[in-house]
C-alpha positions as CSV (number, residue, x, y, z in Angstrom):
1,M,-169.2,61.2,121.6
2,G,-165.7,58.7,120.9
3,H,-164.1,57.8,118.3
4,A,-165.7,54.4,119.1
5,G,-169.3,55.8,119.4
6,M,-168.9,57.6,116.2
7,A,-168.0,54.1,114.8
8,A,-170.8,52.3,115.6
9,T,-173.4,55.3,114.3
10,A,-172.1,55.0,110.7
11,V,-172.5,51.1,111.2
12,R,-176.2,51.3,111.6
13,Y,-176.9,54.4,109.4
14,L,-175.0,52.4,106.3
15,R,-177.2,49.5,107.2
16,S,-180.4,51.4,107.2
17,V,-179.7,52.2,103.5
18,G,-179.2,49.1,102.9
19,A,-175.3,49.1,102.2
20,R,-172.9,46.6,103.1
21,T,-170.8,46.0,106.1
22,T,-169.0,43.9,107.9
23,T,-166.8,43.5,111.0
24,A,-163.9,41.6,109.3
25,P,-160.5,42.6,110.7
26,V,-158.7,45.3,108.0
27,E,-155.4,44.0,106.3
28,A,-152.8,46.0,107.7
29,L,-150.6,48.1,105.0
30,P,-147.0,46.9,105.4
31,R,-144.4,48.9,106.7
32,P,-142.0,51.5,105.1
33,Q,-138.3,50.0,104.1
34,L,-135.8,52.6,106.0
35,R,-133.4,52.9,103.9
36,A,-129.5,55.2,104.0
37,V,-129.4,58.5,102.0
38,G,-129.0,58.2,98.2
39,D,-125.2,60.2,97.2
40,D,-127.4,61.5,94.5
41,E,-130.4,62.3,96.6
42,R,-127.6,64.6,99.2
43,A,-128.1,68.3,99.1
44,P,-124.7,69.9,98.1
45,L,-123.7,70.6,101.7
46,D,-120.1,70.8,102.6
47,R,-119.9,69.3,106.3
48,N,-117.5,71.9,107.4
49,E,-119.9,74.8,106.5
50,F,-122.6,72.8,108.0
51,R,-120.9,72.5,111.2
52,R,-120.3,76.0,111.3
53,V,-122.9,77.1,110.1
54,L,-125.3,75.4,113.0
55,G,-122.5,76.4,115.5
56,N,-124.4,79.9,115.9
57,F,-126.6,78.2,117.9
58,A,-125.9,78.2,121.3
59,T,-127.3,75.2,123.4
60,G,-127.3,73.6,126.8
61,V,-125.7,70.5,127.6
62,T,-126.5,67.4,129.6
63,V,-125.5,64.0,130.2
64,I,-127.4,61.4,129.5
65,T,-127.2,58.4,131.9
66,S,-128.4,55.0,131.8
67,P,-127.9,52.1,135.3
68,P,-126.4,49.6,134.6
69,H,-128.5,46.0,132.2
70,E,-128.0,42.2,133.4
71,D,-128.1,41.5,130.1
72,G,-125.4,43.6,128.7
73,G,-123.4,43.3,125.3
74,P,-119.9,42.3,124.6
75,G,-117.2,43.9,126.1
76,E,-119.4,46.0,128.8
77,D,-118.5,45.9,132.2
78,G,-121.5,45.6,134.1
79,G,-121.4,49.5,135.1
80,P,-123.7,52.1,133.9
81,A,-124.2,53.9,131.1
82,G,-123.5,58.0,130.1
83,F,-122.6,59.7,127.7
84,A,-122.6,63.8,126.8
85,C,-125.1,65.1,124.7
86,Q,-126.6,69.3,123.6
87,S,-129.5,68.4,121.9
88,F,-132.1,67.4,124.5
89,A,-134.8,69.0,124.6
90,S,-138.5,69.4,125.9
91,L,-141.1,67.9,123.5
92,S,-144.8,67.8,125.2
93,L,-146.7,69.0,128.0
94,D,-149.4,66.3,128.1
95,P,-148.1,64.0,127.9
96,P,-144.7,64.9,129.6
97,L,-142.0,64.2,127.2
98,V,-139.1,64.4,126.3
99,S,-136.7,64.5,123.3
100,F,-132.5,63.6,122.6
101,M,-130.7,63.1,119.4
102,V,-127.2,60.3,119.2
103,A,-124.7,59.0,116.2
104,R,-126.1,55.4,115.2
105,T,-122.1,55.4,115.8
106,S,-121.9,56.0,119.8
107,T,-121.6,52.6,121.8
108,T,-123.2,54.0,124.8
109,W,-126.5,54.0,123.1
110,P,-127.5,50.1,122.9
111,R,-126.3,50.1,126.6
112,I,-129.1,52.3,127.0
113,A,-131.7,51.4,124.4
114,R,-131.1,47.7,126.6
115,A,-131.6,49.2,129.7
116,G,-135.0,51.2,128.4
117,V,-134.6,54.1,130.7
118,F,-132.7,56.9,131.2
119,C,-132.0,60.2,133.5
120,V,-130.8,63.6,131.6
121,N,-128.6,64.9,134.3
122,I,-129.1,69.0,133.3
123,L,-125.9,70.5,133.5
124,G,-124.9,73.6,135.4
125,A,-121.9,76.2,134.6
126,D,-119.3,74.9,136.2
127,Q,-119.7,71.6,135.8
128,G,-117.3,71.6,132.5
129,D,-115.2,69.2,133.2
130,L,-117.4,67.0,134.0
131,C,-118.8,67.2,130.5
132,R,-115.7,66.8,128.6
133,G,-115.1,63.5,131.1
134,F,-118.7,62.2,129.9
135,A,-117.5,63.2,126.0
136,V,-114.4,61.1,125.9
137,S,-115.6,57.3,124.1
138,G,-113.5,54.3,125.5
139,A,-112.7,55.7,129.1
140,D,-114.8,54.7,132.2
141,K,-116.8,57.6,132.5
142,F,-118.2,57.2,136.0
143,A,-114.6,57.5,137.7
144,G,-114.3,59.4,140.5
145,V,-117.8,61.0,139.6
146,V,-120.7,61.2,142.2
147,Y,-123.7,59.8,142.2
148,D,-126.7,58.4,143.3
149,A,-130.0,56.6,141.4
150,A,-132.8,59.1,140.0
151,P,-135.9,57.5,142.0
152,V,-137.9,55.5,138.3
153,S,-135.6,54.2,136.3
154,G,-132.2,53.8,139.4
155,S,-129.9,55.7,136.5
156,P,-127.1,57.7,137.6
157,R,-128.7,61.4,138.5
158,L,-125.0,63.3,138.7
159,A,-124.4,65.5,142.0
160,G,-124.1,68.8,141.3
161,A,-126.3,68.4,138.2
162,P,-128.7,71.8,138.6
163,A,-131.3,70.0,137.2
164,W,-132.6,65.9,136.5
165,V,-135.4,64.3,134.1
166,D,-136.1,60.8,134.8
167,C,-137.5,58.6,131.7
168,T,-138.4,56.1,130.1
169,I,-137.9,54.8,126.7
170,Q,-141.1,55.8,124.4
171,A,-139.9,55.7,120.7
172,V,-137.0,55.9,118.4
173,H,-137.0,57.4,114.9
174,P,-134.5,57.3,112.1
175,G,-132.9,60.9,111.8
176,G,-130.0,60.3,108.9
177,D,-127.1,59.4,110.6
178,H,-128.4,60.3,114.0
179,L,-131.4,58.2,116.2
180,I,-134.0,60.5,117.6
181,V,-135.3,59.3,121.1
182,V,-137.8,60.1,122.6
183,G,-138.8,59.5,126.3
184,R,-141.5,59.4,128.9
185,V,-140.9,61.5,132.3
186,D,-141.5,59.9,135.5
187,A,-139.8,62.5,137.7
188,L,-137.6,65.5,138.2
189,G,-135.9,67.7,139.7
190,A,-134.9,71.0,140.6
191,T,-131.5,70.9,143.4
192,R,-130.0,74.3,142.2
193,D,-132.8,77.4,141.1
194,D,-129.8,79.3,140.9
195,A,-127.4,77.7,138.8
196,D,-126.1,79.4,135.6
197,P,-126.3,76.8,132.9
198,L,-123.4,75.4,131.5
199,L,-123.9,76.6,127.5
200,F,-122.0,75.6,124.1
201,H,-121.5,77.6,121.5
202,R,-118.8,77.4,118.0
203,G,-116.9,74.8,119.7
204,T,-116.6,75.7,123.0
205,F,-117.7,76.1,126.7
206,G,-119.9,79.4,127.7
207,R,-122.1,80.6,131.2
208,F,-125.3,82.6,130.9
209,T,-124.5,86.1,131.9
210,R,-127.7,87.9,133.2
């Protein structure tokens, strides 16, 4: 029995015993207020120590891209958007969801948010220079970069990337000084199954050794 069937059964039972029932809509609770963490709520952690310790966790490296959007913001060139990202992760198999984190101060994120879609380009071990180009703020990140359009979103799919994941933004959650972006996977593919991944560890790029 589904939720609707169980609800109907419960209503019939309450009526049979003389309980008062109503079909009037229930007023929703107010949404919680989101706010920044106060100084007195922060744990006594040194920022540099935090980075040093967490740097021991090796991650893969991606470039998140999105297509041009006709309603671009002030100062935007109308081209595609993209940034280097090491916080990408698989989130759910059913439904297929992925996630990544982006700093609230990112100037690229508002462009991706306006587009509403993105493509995750999973980089190979030989693409460190490509990653560095997308990690620079304020530059033309796509200058000289070869790409085509991902099949559903039209986001740039970078040439030579071993794998790509084409997504629609499903949800965005606050996470301190970052945002947690959840994407619904619309299409994906692997073009270089034998490629070694580009890894990031303790502030430097590396590669997986078999």
